[in-house]
C-alpha positions as CSV (number, residue, x, y, z in Angstrom):
1,X,0.0,0.2,-0.1
2,X,2.9,2.4,0.9
3,X,4.6,1.9,-2.5
4,X,1.2,2.3,-4.5
5,X,0.5,5.6,-2.7
6,X,3.9,6.7,-3.7
7,X,3.1,5.8,-7.3
8,X,-0.3,7.5,-7.2
9,X,1.5,10.9,-6.0
10,X,3.9,11.0,-9.0
11,X,1.9,13.8,-10.9
12,X,1.1,15.6,-7.6
13,X,3.0,18.8,-7.5
14,X,5.9,19.1,-4.9
15,X,5.4,15.5,-3.7
16,X,9.0,14.4,-4.0
17,X,9.8,14.5,-0.3
18,X,6.8,12.5,0.5
19,X,7.1,10.0,-2.3
20,X,10.5,9.4,-1.0
21,X,9.7,8.7,2.5
22,X,6.9,6.4,1.1
23,X,9.1,4.2,-0.8
24,X,11.7,4.0,1.6
25,X,9.4,2.8,4.2
26,X,7.8,0.3,1.6
27,X,11.1,-1.3,0.8
28,X,12.4,-1.5,4.4
29,X,9.1,-3.0,5.5
30,X,9.5,-5.5,2.4
31,X,13.0,-6.6,3.6
32,X,11.8,-7.1,7.1
33,X,9.1,-9.3,6.1
34,X,11.6,-11.1,3.8
35,X,9.0,-11.9,1.1
36,X,10.8,-12.2,-2.3
37,X,7.7,-10.9,-4.3
38,X,6.7,-8.1,-1.7
39,X,10.3,-6.8,-2.2
40,X,10.2,-6.8,-5.9
41,X,7.0,-4.8,-5.8
42,X,8.3,-2.4,-3.5
43,X,11.6,-1.8,-5.7
44,X,9.1,-1.4,-8.7
45,X,7.2,1.3,-6.9
46,X,10.4,2.9,-5.7
47,X,11.8,3.1,-9.5
48,X,8.3,4.1,-10.8
49,X,7.7,7.1,-8.2
50,X,11.2,8.5,-7.9
51,X,12.0,8.0,-11.8
52,X,13.5,11.4,-12.8
53,X,16.6,12.9,-14.3
54,X,18.5,12.4,-10.9
55,X,19.7,9.4,-8.9
56,X,20.2,7.2,-12.0
57,X,22.8,4.9,-10.1
58,X,20.1,4.0,-7.5
59,X,17.8,3.4,-10.2
60,X,20.3,0.9,-11.8
61,X,20.9,-0.8,-8.5
62,X,17.0,-1.0,-7.9
63,X,16.8,-2.7,-11.5
64,X,19.6,-5.0,-11.0
65,X,18.2,-6.2,-7.6
66,X,14.7,-6.6,-9.0
67,X,16.1,-8.8,-11.9
68,X,18.0,-10.9,-9.3
69,X,14.7,-11.4,-7.2
70,X,12.9,-12.2,-10.7
71,X,15.4,-14.8,-11.4
72,X,15.4,-16.4,-7.8
73,X,11.7,-16.6,-7.7
74,X,11.1,-17.6,-11.2
75,X,9.1,-14.4,-11.8
76,X,9.4,-14.0,-15.8
77,X,7.1,-10.8,-15.8
78,X,9.2,-9.1,-12.9
79,X,12.3,-10.2,-15.0
80,X,10.7,-8.5,-18.2
81,X,10.0,-5.0,-16.2
82,X,13.7,-5.4,-14.8
83,X,15.1,-5.7,-18.2
84,X,13.1,-2.8,-19.5
85,X,14.5,-0.4,-16.6
86,X,17.9,-1.5,-17.2
87,X,17.5,-0.5,-20.8
88,X,15.9,2.6,-20.3
89,X,18.8,3.7,-17.8
90,X,21.7,2.4,-19.9
91,X,20.2,4.2,-23.1
92,X,20.0,7.5,-20.9
93,X,23.7,7.2,-20.1
94,X,24.4,6.4,-23.7
95,X,25.3,2.8,-23.5
96,X,23.4,2.0,-26.6
97,X,25.0,-1.7,-26.8
98,X,23.9,-2.6,-23.6
99,X,20.5,-1.2,-23.9
100,X,19.9,-3.0,-27.0
101,X,20.9,-6.4,-25.2
102,X,18.3,-5.6,-22.6
103,X,15.5,-5.0,-25.0
104,X,16.4,-8.0,-26.9
105,X,16.0,-10.2,-23.8
106,X,12.8,-8.1,-22.9
107,X,11.6,-9.3,-26.4
108,X,12.7,-12.9,-26.0
109,X,10.8,-13.1,-22.6
110,X,7.8,-11.6,-23.9
111,X,7.9,-14.1,-27.1
112,X,8.5,-17.0,-24.5
113,X,5.5,-16.0,-22.4
114,X,3.3,-15.0,-25.4
115,X,2.3,-12.0,-23.4
116,X,0.4,-9.9,-25.6
117,X,1.0,-6.4,-23.5
118,X,4.9,-6.9,-23.4
119,X,4.9,-8.0,-27.0
120,X,3.2,-4.6,-27.8
121,X,5.8,-2.9,-25.9
122,X,8.6,-4.6,-27.6
123,X,7.2,-3.4,-30.9
124,X,7.2,0.2,-29.5
125,X,11.0,-0.1,-28.6
126,X,11.9,-1.3,-32.1
127,X,10.1,1.8,-33.3
128,X,12.3,3.8,-30.8
129,X,15.4,2.5,-32.5
130,X,14.2,3.3,-35.9
131,X,13.5,6.8,-34.8
132,X,17.0,7.0,-33.0
133,X,18.7,5.9,-36.4
134,X,16.4,8.1,-38.6
135,X,14.7,5.1,-40.3
136,X,11.3,7.1,-40.4
137,X,9.4,4.6,-42.7
138,X,10.1,1.8,-40.6
139,X,9.1,3.8,-37.4
140,X,5.9,4.7,-39.1
141,X,5.3,1.2,-39.8
142,X,6.2,-0.1,-36.4
143,X,4.2,2.8,-34.5
144,X,1.1,1.4,-36.2
145,X,1.9,-2.3,-35.7
146,X,2.5,-1.3,-32.0
147,X,-0.8,0.6,-31.7
148,X,-3.0,-2.2,-33.2
149,X,-1.1,-4.8,-30.8
150,X,-1.5,-2.4,-27.9
151,X,-5.2,-2.0,-28.3
152,X,-5.9,-5.7,-28.6
153,X,-3.9,-6.2,-25.5
154,X,-5.6,-3.3,-23.4
155,X,-2.7,-1.1,-23.1
156,X,-3.8,2.1,-21.9
157,X,-0.9,4.2,-22.8
158,X,-0.7,3.1,-26.5
159,X,-2.3,5.9,-28.0
160,X,0.1,8.5,-26.4
161,X,2.9,6.4,-27.4
162,X,1.8,6.2,-31.0
163,X,1.1,10.2,-30.8
164,X,4.7,10.6,-29.7
165,X,6.3,8.6,-32.3
166,X,4.3,9.9,-35.0
167,X,5.1,13.5,-33.9
168,X,8.8,12.7,-34.0
169,X,8.6,11.6,-37.8
170,X,6.4,14.9,-38.7
171,X,9.0,17.0,-36.8
172,X,11.5,15.7,-38.9
173,X,9.8,15.4,-42.2
174,X,7.2,18.1,-41.9
175,X,4.9,19.7,-42.5
176,X,5.0,20.8,-39.1
177,X,1.4,22.1,-39.3
178,X,0.2,18.4,-39.4
179,X,1.1,17.7,-35.8
180,X,-0.3,21.0,-34.1
181,X,-3.8,19.9,-33.6
182,X,-2.8,16.5,-32.2
183,X,-0.4,18.3,-29.7
184,X,-2.8,21.0,-28.8
185,X,-5.4,18.2,-28.0
186,X,-2.8,16.2,-25.6
187,X,-1.8,19.4,-24.0
188,X,-5.4,20.3,-23.1
189,X,-6.5,16.8,-22.2
190,X,-3.5,16.2,-20.0
191,X,-2.5,19.4,-17.9
192,X,-0.6,17.2,-15.7
193,X,1.8,16.2,-18.4
194,X,3.3,19.6,-19.4
195,X,5.5,17.7,-21.8
196,X,2.6,17.8,-24.4
197,X,2.6,21.8,-23.9
198,X,6.2,22.1,-24.3
199,X,6.1,20.3,-27.2
200,X,3.6,22.2,-28.6
201,X,5.7,25.4,-27.9
202,X,8.6,23.8,-29.7
203,X,6.7,23.0,-32.8
204,X,5.5,26.7,-33.0
205,X,9.1,27.9,-32.6
206,X,10.4,25.6,-35.3
207,X,7.4,26.8,-37.5
208,X,8.5,30.2,-36.9
209,X,5.1,31.3,-35.1
210,X,6.7,33.5,-32.4
211,X,3.4,34.6,-30.7
212,X,2.0,31.2,-30.2
213,X,5.5,29.8,-29.2
214,X,5.8,32.6,-26.8
215,X,2.1,32.1,-25.2
216,X,2.8,28.5,-24.6
217,X,6.3,29.1,-23.3
218,X,5.1,31.5,-20.7
219,X,2.6,29.3,-19.4
220,X,5.4,26.9,-18.0
221,X,8.0,29.4,-17.5
222,X,6.3,31.0,-14.3
223,X,8.3,31.3,-10.9
224,X,11.6,30.3,-12.8
225,X,10.3,26.9,-13.8
226,X,9.3,25.9,-10.4
227,X,6.3,24.1,-11.6
228,X,8.2,21.6,-13.8
229,X,7.3,18.2,-13.0
230,X,9.4,16.2,-10.4
231,X,8.9,12.9,-12.2
232,X,10.2,11.0,-15.3
233,X,8.8,13.9,-17.4
234,X,10.9,16.7,-16.0
235,X,14.2,16.3,-18.1
236,X,12.1,16.0,-21.3
237,X,9.9,19.0,-20.5
238,X,13.0,21.1,-19.5
239,X,14.6,20.1,-23.0
240,X,11.8,21.0,-25.2
241,X,11.4,24.3,-23.2
242,X,15.2,24.9,-23.8
243,X,14.8,24.6,-27.5
244,X,12.0,27.1,-27.6
245,X,13.7,29.5,-25.4
246,X,16.7,29.4,-27.6
247,X,14.9,30.2,-30.5
248,X,12.8,33.1,-28.7
249,X,16.4,34.4,-27.6
250,X,15.1,34.7,-23.9
251,X,18.5,35.1,-22.2
252,X,17.1,35.5,-18.8
253,X,15.1,32.2,-19.1
254,X,18.0,30.5,-20.9
255,X,20.1,31.0,-17.6
256,X,17.4,29.4,-15.7
257,X,16.9,26.3,-17.8
258,X,20.7,26.1,-18.4
259,X,21.3,25.7,-14.5
260,X,18.3,22.9,-14.6
261,X,19.8,20.7,-17.3
262,X,23.7,21.2,-16.7
263,X,23.6,18.2,-14.2
264,X,22.5,16.1,-17.0
265,X,24.9,17.3,-19.7
266,X,26.2,13.5,-19.9
267,X,22.7,12.2,-20.4
268,X,20.4,11.3,-23.5
269,X,16.8,12.5,-23.5
270,X,14.4,9.9,-23.4
271,X,10.6,10.2,-24.0
272,X,8.9,8.2,-21.5
273,X,8.1,5.2,-21.6
274,X,11.4,5.0,-23.9
275,X,8.9,5.6,-27.0
276,X,11.6,8.0,-28.5
277,X,15.3,9.1,-27.7
278,X,16.3,12.8,-28.6
279,X,20.0,12.5,-28.2
280,X,22.2,14.3,-26.0
281,X,21.1,16.9,-23.4
282,X,24.3,18.8,-24.2
283,X,22.9,19.8,-27.8
284,X,20.4,21.8,-26.0
285,X,22.8,23.2,-23.4
286,X,24.8,24.3,-26.3
287,X,21.7,26.2,-27.8
288,X,21.2,27.8,-24.3
289,X,25.0,28.8,-23.9
290,X,24.6,30.4,-27.5
291,X,21.6,32.4,-26.5
292,X,23.3,33.6,-23.4
293,X,26.4,34.8,-25.5
294,X,28.8,32.2,-23.7
295,X,30.3,30.8,-27.3
296,X,33.2,28.7,-25.7
297,X,30.8,27.0,-23.5
298,X,28.4,26.3,-26.4
299,X,31.3,25.1,-28.5
300,X,32.1,22.5,-25.6
301,X,28.6,21.5,-25.3
302,X,28.1,20.9,-29.2
303,X,31.3,18.9,-29.3
304,X,30.0,16.8,-26.5
305,X,26.7,16.1,-28.0
306,X,28.4,15.4,-31.4
307,X,30.4,12.6,-29.8
308,X,27.4,11.3,-27.5
309,X,24.9,11.3,-30.5
310,X,27.8,9.4,-32.8
311,X,28.2,6.8,-30.3
312,X,24.4,6.2,-30.0
313,X,23.9,6.0,-33.9
314,X,21.4,8.9,-33.6
315,X,22.2,10.4,-36.9
316,X,19.4,12.9,-37.0
317,X,20.7,14.3,-33.9
318,X,24.2,14.4,-34.9
319,X,22.7,16.4,-37.8
320,X,20.8,18.7,-35.7
321,X,23.8,19.4,-33.5
322,X,25.9,20.1,-36.6
323,X,23.4,22.9,-37.7
324,X,23.0,24.2,-34.3
325,X,26.7,24.4,-34.0
326,X,27.3,26.0,-37.5
327,X,24.6,28.7,-36.4
328,X,26.6,29.6,-33.4
329,X,29.9,29.9,-35.4
330,X,28.2,32.0,-38.2
331,X,27.0,34.4,-35.3
332,X,30.2,34.4,-33.8
333,X,32.2,34.9,-37.0
334,X,35.8,34.7,-35.6
335,X,38.5,33.7,-38.2
336,X,38.0,30.2,-39.3
337,X,34.5,30.1,-38.1
338,X,32.9,30.4,-41.5
339,X,35.1,27.3,-42.8
340,X,34.0,25.1,-40.0
341,X,30.3,26.2,-40.2
342,X,30.3,25.2,-43.8
343,X,31.9,21.8,-43.2
344,X,29.3,21.2,-40.3
345,X,26.4,22.3,-42.8
346,X,27.7,20.1,-45.6
347,X,27.5,17.2,-43.3
348,X,24.2,17.9,-41.8
349,X,22.8,18.6,-45.1
350,X,24.0,15.2,-46.4
351,X,22.5,13.3,-43.6
352,X,19.4,15.3,-43.6
353,X,18.7,14.8,-47.3
354,X,19.5,11.2,-47.0
355,X,17.0,10.8,-44.1
356,X,14.5,13.0,-45.5
357,X,14.4,15.4,-42.7
358,X,12.9,18.0,-44.7
359,X,12.7,20.6,-42.1
360,X,16.4,20.5,-41.2
361,X,17.2,20.5,-44.9
362,X,15.4,24.0,-45.4
363,X,17.1,25.2,-42.2
364,X,20.4,24.3,-43.3
365,X,20.0,25.6,-47.0
366,X,19.2,29.0,-45.2
367,X,22.1,29.3,-43.3
368,X,24.1,28.3,-46.4
369,X,22.6,31.3,-48.3
370,X,23.5,33.6,-45.2
371,X,27.0,32.4,-45.4
372,X,27.3,33.0,-49.3
373,X,26.1,36.5,-49.0
374,X,28.6,37.3,-46.2
375,X,31.5,38.8,-47.6
376,X,33.5,41.1,-45.2
377,X,35.1,44.4,-46.5
378,X,38.7,43.6,-47.4
379,X,38.2,39.7,-47.6
380,X,40.7,38.2,-49.8
381,X,39.0,36.6,-53.1
382,X,38.0,33.0,-53.0
383,X,39.0,32.8,-56.7
384,X,41.8,30.4,-57.2
385,X,44.4,31.1,-59.8
386,X,46.0,27.7,-60.2
387,X,45.8,24.1,-59.0
388,X,48.2,21.7,-60.5
389,X,50.4,18.8,-59.5
390,X,54.1,19.1,-59.3
391,X,56.1,15.9,-58.7
392,X,54.8,14.4,-55.3
393,X,53.0,17.8,-54.3
394,X,50.4,20.3,-55.5
395,X,50.7,24.0,-56.0
396,X,47.5,25.9,-55.3
397,X,46.8,29.3,-55.4
398,X,44.2,32.1,-54.6
399,X,43.7,35.3,-53.0
400,X,45.9,34.5,-50.1
401,X,48.8,33.6,-52.3
402,X,50.2,30.6,-53.8
403,X,51.2,27.6,-51.5
404,X,52.3,23.8,-51.9
405,X,50.6,20.7,-50.4
406,X,52.0,17.2,-50.0
407,X,49.9,14.8,-52.4
408,X,47.2,12.9,-51.1
409,X,44.4,10.8,-52.5
410,X,42.0,13.6,-51.7
411,X,43.8,16.3,-53.4
412,X,43.7,14.0,-56.5
413,X,40.0,13.4,-56.1
414,X,39.5,17.3,-55.9
415,X,41.4,17.9,-58.8
416,X,39.2,15.5,-61.1
417,X,36.3,17.3,-59.7
418,X,37.4,20.8,-60.4
419,X,38.4,19.8,-63.9
420,X,34.8,19.0,-64.5
421,X,32.7,21.5,-62.8
422,X,28.9,20.5,-62.5
423,X,29.9,16.9,-63.7
424,X,29.0,13.9,-61.3
425,X,31.5,11.2,-60.6
426,X,30.5,7.8,-58.8
427,X,32.8,7.8,-55.8
428,X,34.1,4.3,-56.8
429,X,35.2,5.5,-60.1
430,X,36.4,8.5,-58.5
431,X,39.0,6.9,-56.0
432,X,39.7,4.4,-58.7
433,X,41.2,7.2,-61.0
434,X,42.8,8.9,-57.9
435,X,44.8,6.0,-57.2
436,X,45.8,5.4,-60.6
437,X,44.3,1.8,-60.6
438,X,43.8,0.5,-64.2
439,X,40.6,-1.1,-63.7
440,X,38.0,1.5,-63.6
441,X,35.5,-0.7,-61.7
442,X,35.5,-3.5,-59.6
443,X,33.3,-6.3,-60.7
444,X,32.6,-7.6,-57.0
445,X,30.6,-4.6,-55.4
446,X,28.5,-6.8,-53.1
447,X,28.7,-7.0,-49.5
448,X,31.5,-9.5,-48.2
449,X,29.5,-11.2,-45.5
450,X,29.1,-10.6,-41.7
451,X,31.5,-8.2,-39.9
452,X,31.8,-11.1,-37.2
453,X,31.5,-15.0,-38.0
454,X,29.3,-16.9,-35.2
455,X,32.5,-18.1,-33.3
456,X,34.0,-14.7,-33.2
457,X,30.3,-13.3,-31.6
458,X,30.4,-16.2,-29.2
459,X,33.8,-15.4,-28.0
460,X,33.1,-11.6,-27.6
461,X,29.9,-12.4,-25.5
462,X,31.6,-15.1,-23.4
463,X,34.5,-12.5,-22.8
464,X,32.0,-9.9,-21.7
465,X,30.2,-12.2,-19.2
466,X,33.6,-13.0,-17.7
467,X,34.4,-9.1,-17.5
468,X,31.0,-8.4,-15.8
469,X,31.6,-10.8,-13.2
470,X,35.2,-9.6,-12.7
471,X,34.1,-6.0,-12.5
472,X,31.5,-7.2,-9.5
473,X,34.5,-8.6,-7.8
474,X,36.6,-5.5,-8.3
475,X,33.7,-3.3,-7.0
476,X,33.1,-5.6,-4.1
477,X,36.9,-5.4,-3.1
478,X,36.7,-1.6,-3.8
479,X,39.5,-1.8,-6.3
480,X,39.1,1.3,-8.2
481,X,42.0,0.8,-10.7
482,X,40.9,-2.7,-11.6
483,X,37.2,-1.5,-12.1
484,X,38.4,1.2,-14.5
485,X,40.7,-1.2,-16.3
486,X,37.8,-3.7,-16.8
487,X,35.2,-1.3,-17.5
488,X,37.2,0.0,-20.4
489,X,37.8,-3.3,-22.0
490,X,33.9,-3.9,-21.5
491,X,33.2,-0.5,-23.5
492,X,35.5,-1.5,-26.2
493,X,34.1,-5.0,-26.6
494,X,30.6,-3.6,-26.5
495,X,31.4,-1.2,-29.1
496,X,32.7,-3.9,-31.5
497,X,29.9,-6.3,-30.8
498,X,27.2,-3.4,-31.3
499,X,28.8,-2.5,-34.6
500,X,28.7,-6.1,-35.8
501,X,25.2,-7.1,-34.6
502,X,21.9,-5.2,-34.8
503,X,19.1,-4.6,-32.1
504,X,17.2,-7.9,-33.3
505,X,20.5,-10.1,-33.6
506,X,20.9,-9.8,-37.3
507,X,24.5,-9.7,-38.4
508,X,25.4,-6.2,-39.9
509,X,27.2,-6.9,-43.3
510,X,30.6,-5.8,-44.4
511,X,30.0,-2.7,-46.6
512,X,29.9,-3.0,-50.3
513,X,32.8,-1.5,-52.4
514,X,30.5,1.2,-53.4
515,X,29.7,2.0,-49.9
516,X,33.5,1.9,-48.7
517,X,34.3,4.2,-51.6
518,X,31.8,6.7,-50.6
519,X,33.0,6.7,-47.1
520,X,36.6,7.0,-48.1
521,X,36.3,9.5,-50.8
522,X,34.0,11.8,-48.4
523,X,36.9,11.6,-45.9
524,X,39.6,12.3,-48.4
525,X,37.9,14.9,-49.8
526,X,37.1,16.7,-46.4
527,X,40.9,16.3,-45.5
528,X,41.9,17.9,-48.6
529,X,39.7,20.9,-48.2
530,X,40.5,21.5,-44.7
531,X,44.3,21.5,-45.4
532,X,43.7,24.1,-48.4
533,X,41.7,26.2,-45.9
534,X,44.6,26.4,-43.5
535,X,46.5,28.2,-46.1
536,X,43.4,30.2,-47.6
537,X,40.4,30.5,-45.4
538,X,38.2,32.1,-48.4
539,X,39.2,29.3,-50.8
540,X,38.4,26.8,-48.1
541,X,34.9,28.4,-47.7
542,X,34.3,28.1,-51.4
543,X,35.2,24.5,-51.7
544,X,33.4,23.5,-48.7
545,X,30.3,24.9,-50.1
546,X,30.8,23.8,-53.5
547,X,32.3,20.2,-53.4
548,X,29.3,17.7,-52.8
549,X,30.1,14.2,-51.5
550,X,28.3,11.0,-51.2
551,X,27.6,8.1,-53.7
552,X,28.2,10.5,-56.3
553,X,30.6,13.6,-55.9
554,X,30.8,16.7,-57.9
555,X,32.0,20.2,-57.9
556,X,29.0,22.7,-58.1
557,X,30.5,26.2,-57.8
558,X,28.7,28.4,-55.2
559,X,28.9,32.1,-55.4
560,X,32.3,32.1,-57.2
561,X,33.5,31.2,-60.8
562,X,34.6,27.6,-61.2
563,X,38.3,26.7,-60.3
564,X,40.3,26.2,-63.5
565,X,42.8,23.7,-63.2
566,X,46.1,24.6,-64.6
567,X,48.9,22.0,-65.5
């Protein structure tokens, strides 16, 4: 009863202290009774009622104990819940590999039990991973499947899960006006869930409707955000408000939200109950720091967000972070900022176009146009005068003078593109020419099989089990150095296995020759342009904006006449 009461108070304002007291009493009483099932229920109640952006170590410890109790008592349903809680916390911490493993076990147990409710939730979580990776067509299909399964199973919250996943797709692809009525209805219907109103404000802001965005923002910003929920919606709501605050340019509120979010800078933002993941909190901290004029802090946060989102495989949020970072650099406009901004925008545009993120494409193109129009007085011309090979090096000249660079594959690829402005080269063909290989195209362009064979995967997993046992022993003996060493090896093996095996356990294949060429040519061209920009920033700006990479590469001159290649 104590535990149930704590859960019922989750949405009551200013109830945190009382809920804490109730759950501590419930867990303490359950331990004294010695009943495994009672203790499992009390731990679940504590997890549910105290689930917020704080106390993640305690939350993970409760989930671990719950799993142990479930296994001891043979309670499969409790084990399923424990795997969910672990997956949720690990994903928040950025450990995508371990979170995937927990969800895979969740789905396996649900199938073994033939439990309709948990099977529907497993489909929801598959949709979550599709959203994280930017597979929006898959996300829509899985959201519809989960909705049907959840209704048959009597899942009361399935409609809200469906609405959240649908809104995430529309927010990326547009048009934004399509999701406004649904969000408005949810905000009015569930006043105890302010995340819906915060989401509505963020959509208004993204759609350029400042008056509507300000109205909804102010309803939640009173008393320095003292009314933010003290439950699992708190972090999500603060992040949504942070995005709106940055767009509105509200420096006073930006400082307040920054203070709320800063303790969670190393976390990912999850939409309860893990129906979506919005990547690193640091992205929004970067937006707020930019709003406050703290550019160095903003750059640090954006760098952290790029790293976290890349580890997570959250390509949409890598692209969103790149765009936000480029906006900050454009506004700051120090030497070299425009070159970096163009590089970030090029990568963001490439991802956004590939994933069909129409809203971000439009914003990024607007910023590219603004960069093109900016031409400070006295800036050297970006028109190059020479680009030719001289033995093992290249001689390149522009407004900043003539300079020499050591030869590279990237410079050779760039030469081919500059010699054919407007023309398109298949990346595989381009790198073949650049390397001087006689065969223009390789016959075998298919994949070369799984990244890891079954024996290797089994060895990896066995070693991970051993390491986790060693880590528990090291922690028990308070061996900090040993724990750090073991954890480092676990992280490494986890990353390798996550790279080779997807969420459902299917092998990821070795990339085809075309895909390898796309990756290698893109990296080589970007390195070449950066080396040129180090000697001539204006020419680097021009090439960053004009050289298009991907499966097909081209030189599409922007703002300046084509480069004439001289030999």
